N, C-alpha and C positions, 0 to 999 in steps of 0.2 A: 568590115573595114572601120578603122578608128578615124574619127574626125577631130580636127583641132582648129581653133579660131585664129591662127597665125598671130599677127601683131595685136589683134583684139584681145587675146587672152592676157596680154600684159596689162591692158586697161582694166580687164576684169579683176585681176589680182589687186591692182591699185584700188579698185572700188571696195574690195573686201578689207584690205589692210587698215585704212583709217577708220572704217566703221568699227573695227574691233577696239579702237581706243576708248570708245564710250562704254565698253564693258570691262574696262580696266586691263586690256592687253598691255603688257609691260614693254614699252618701247622708249628708248631714249629720245630726246628731242632732236637729235641729229639723225634719227632713223635706225640706229643700231638696236638689235634685239637684246633684251635683258630680262631673264626670269619670266618669260611669256607664259601667261595662264591661258590655256586653250578652252574655249567654249564654242558651242554652236549658237546660231541665231542671235547674235549680239544686238540686232536691231530692236529686240524687245526692251532694251534699256535706254533707247534714245528718247529724249524728252519730246512728246508729240505736240504740245500746245504752246501758244504764244505767251500766256500770262506767266507761267513758270519759266518758259524759255527766256523771258526778259529779267527774271530774278535769279540768274545764275544756275538755272535748272533746279530750283527748290520748289516744293509744293506739298510735301507730306503733311504739314501742319497748317497750311493756309486755310482761310474760310472756305466752306464747301462750294464746289462749282461743278459744272457738267463734265469735267475731265477726271473726276475722282475714281472712276473705275481703274485708271492707271495709277494715280498718285496715292490714294488711300480709300479703299472701298468703305471703310467705317464712316467716312464723312458723308456718304450718300444719305444717311439718316437725317442730316441737318439741311438738306436742300430746302429752298424757300418757295419752290413751285412744284406742283404735282407732276408736271411733265416738261421735258426739255431735250434738245438735241444740239450737237455741235459738230462742226467739221473743221479739221486743221490740215494745212498743207505746207510742206517745206521743201524747196529745191535744195537737196542735201549734198554737201561737199562738192560744190560746183567748181572749186579750184582744181579738182582732179578730173572729174568726169562730168560732161555737160548735161546728162539726162538722168542723174540719180534723183530720187525724190521719196519722201515719206508722207503718206496720207493717213488720216486718223478720223474715224467717224464714231460718234457716241449717241446713245439714247438712254435717258434716265427716267424712272417713274417712281413716285412716292406712293406706297401702298396704303399706309395709314400713318398715324402720328409717331410711330416707332420704327417702321420698316420701309426700306426703299431698295430698288434694284437698278442695276446699270448693265448695259451691253455695249461693247466696243469692238470695232473692226479696225485693225492696223494693217497697212499694205506698204511694203517697201519695194520700190521699182529700181532695178539695176541698169535699166536702159536696154539698148539693142547691141547684140553681139553678132558679128559677121562670122560665119563658119566656113572653113576651107578643108579640103581633104589633103592627103599627103602629097598630092601633085599640085597643090596650091590652086585647085579649082574651087570656085565659090559654090557652097552647098546651102545657101540660104541664110536666114537670120534666126536668132534665138533670143528669147526674152526672159532672162533669169529674174526671179522675184521670190518674195517671202510674204506671208501674211499670217495673222493670228486673229482668233475670235475669243473674246473674253466675256464672261458673265460674272457679275458681282452682286453681293447683298450686304447691306448695312443695317444694323439694328441698334436703337437707343436703349440704354440702361440708365434711366434718370435723365435729368435735364442737360447734363454736360458730358456724358460719357457714352461711347458707342464701340461696337466691335464689328469687324467686317470679314467676310469670306469671299474668295474669288476662285475661279477656275477657267481653264481655257484649252484651246487646241492651237498648235502652230504647225505650219507647213512651209518647208524650205526647199525650193526648186532652183538649185544653183547651177546645174549642168545639164546639157542635152543628154537624153538617154542613149545617144550614139557614142558618147564618151566611154572610155575604158579607164578603170582605176589603175591599170598596170599590173594587177594581180589576177586578171581573168574575170573579175566581177564587173558587170555592167553597172554604171552609176545609176542612182535612183534618187528620188526626192526624199528628204528627211521629214519625219513627222514625230510629234510628241504631245503629251498631255501635261498640264501643270496646274498647280493650285497656289493660293496665297492667303496670308492671314494678316489682319491689321487691327489697330486700335487708335482711338482719337479721344482727346479730352480737351474741353474748353471751359473757361471760367471768366466771369466779369471781375475786373480789378479797378483800382484807382491809382493813378500815377501822376505826380506833380499837380494834384488837385483836379485832375481830369478823369473822365470815365474812359475805360479801355477794356481790353480782353486779352487773355493769355491762352494759348492752345499748344498742345503737344501731340505728336503723332508718330506711330511706328508702322512700317509696312514691310513684311517679308513676302517677296513675290518670285514668280518663275521657278518654283520648286516642282520638279517633274521628271519624267522619264528621259533617258539619254537619247541622243540623236545619232544615226549612222546614215551614210550616203551610199552604202553598198551592203550586200548580204553579210559579208565577212569582214567589213571594215571596222575601223576604230569607232567606238561609241563615245561621243563627246557629251559633257555636261551641258545642261541649259544654264544660262547666266543667272542662277539663283542670286537674289539681291536683297540686301537689308538697308532700308532707309529709316533714319531717325531724325526728327526735326522739331523745332518749336517756332512759334510766331507770336509776336507781341504787337498789339494794335492800340494806338492812342488816338482818341477823338479830341482834337483841339477845340472844336465847336461843332455845331450841327452841319457844317459844310466841309470841314477839313479833317482828314484822317491820314495817319501814317501807320504803316505796318513794317516791322523789321522781322525777317525770317532767316533761319539758318537750317540747312539740311546736311547731314553726314551720311555718306553712302559707302557700303562695303560689299564687295562681291563675295558670295559664299560658295566658292569653288576651290578645290584643293590646289595648292601651289604646284605648278608644273616644274619639275626639276630637270637638270641637264647632266649628261655624263661628262667624263673627263675630256672628251673631244668637242663638247659644246652641243651635242645632238640632244634634241628634246626627248625626254622620257615621258611617255604617256601617263596621264593622271586618271585614267579611267578604270583602275583596278580596285576601286572601292565603291560601295553603294552610294546612292544619292544622300541618304541621311548621314552616313559616316563621313561623306565628303563635306557636308555642311559644317559639322562639328570640327573636322580636321582643318577647315579653312581659317579658323581663328587661332591656330597654334602651330602651323607647320612651316612658317617662314624660316629659312635657314639661319638668318641672323637674329632670330628671337623676336621679342616683343616690339622693339623699335621698328623692325621691318614690317610687322603686322600693322602698326599705326601708319606707316608710309602708304599702305594700300587703301587708306580711307580718302575719299574725295570730300571737299568742303564747298558748300554753295550758299554764301550769304547774299541776301537780297533786300531791297528797300522799295516800298510802294507808297506813293502819295495819291490819295483819292479825293477828288473835289466833288461834293454834292452827289456822291454815288453815281456820277455820270462820266467823269473824265479821270484817267489814271496815267501817271508817269512812273516808270519802273526802271530800276537798274540793279545789277548784281554782278557776281564774279564766280567763276568756276575754277577751282584749284585742284590740281592733281600732281602728286609728287613726281619729280623728274625721273626717278628710277622706275616709275610705274605708269608711264605714258606721257606725263608732262603736258597734258592738254589744258593749258591755262588760258582763259579768255574773259573779256569783259562783255556783259550783255546789257542792252537797253531796250526799252519798248514803250508803247503807248496803248491805251485802251479807251474805247468809247462805248457809251450805252445810250440807246434811243428806245424808249418804251421797253419792250421785252427783248430787244436785240442787243447783242454785245459783239463788238468788233475789236480784236486785239492783233497787234503785230509786234514782233521782236527782232532784234538784230545782234549778231555776234561780231564783236570787234576783237580779233585775236592779235596779241602782241608779237607772236613769233613771225618771223619773216617767212612768207610762202606757206603759212599754216593752212591745212585743208579745211579748217573751220572758219576761216576769215570770210566776212561778208555774207554769212548765212542768215537768211530771213525766214521767219515763220509767220503764217497767217491763220487766224482762228475766227470763225463766225459761229455764234451760239444764239439759240432762241429758246426762251422760256414761254411755252405756249399753253401751259396748264394754269390752273387757278392757284392763287397764293395760299401758302400754308398758314393757318391761324396759329399765332404764337400764344 
């Protein structure tokens, strides 16, 4: 017997749709679909921590911190303590569904003066779904969820340059096994393996007669096997992603510091085309590697449309005495490719070896699913300080 969650399935679809915006699903701001790029597990590209969440979702070139397994594994080599852990939590898209949330747990360890490793667990909770049979009789509840486990390594090559490698496993359990795909195949959880490559460079500089630092970072992530939710179903690409960014820090004096950062983000997945009737044509007929290269040149309207797929994340951080931070940023996405534009703000506090950060999304669009989103991050550096 096939089961279905009655009106709850509508809420479940709503839960999935806005999440896809963060992996550059192409939706107009009025909700109409345009040139949608189909990927599995888009939660892999949701910003997990509060510091970057307050900077417009920028972080690939920021100073090293305990969330670099996600942002840029190469930065792990520049951590300032031998051991540290952090936990982040965000009630996600509460404008649509009251019990969606993203949780993120990390642990980092510096092996020696050149090498460091990081481990991260990401868990996305879709809430509770009430199931009904065809006679509308309650059949219990279901808890769809997704999680990923990442392992990363960063190594220094000189005083200001490092490279990083990462790998991981993702599990996506979005439907009860009693569901049918409509083709006779029972639904199942999706699983995939992925890898990533990154680099980081930083250098001391002088600006306006003041000491400062410039840094640059690149992170290619989520490059891995395709995902299917049935034995004979369509295999979707992972949200392979390229982040490029820089950060410029200026020390006004020993107490006051400003950092300006900008990230550019591009989804490395083939463009999903549509037929004359507007039906989506699957983009799964090429290999993962071919799909990555194709993603930079397959927009129907040429180069200008390729640039429209890039998101921009400028952010500004003020740090006082390395203990109190005020942050602000902006996330910009072209209206033809999602239109998820919003302002971000946040605060950070440090007490001895503890850091507490929170961020807030103030979305300009009326009834935006991102409006009033809050993230919390608690981090602890409990290892000894690295000698510089």
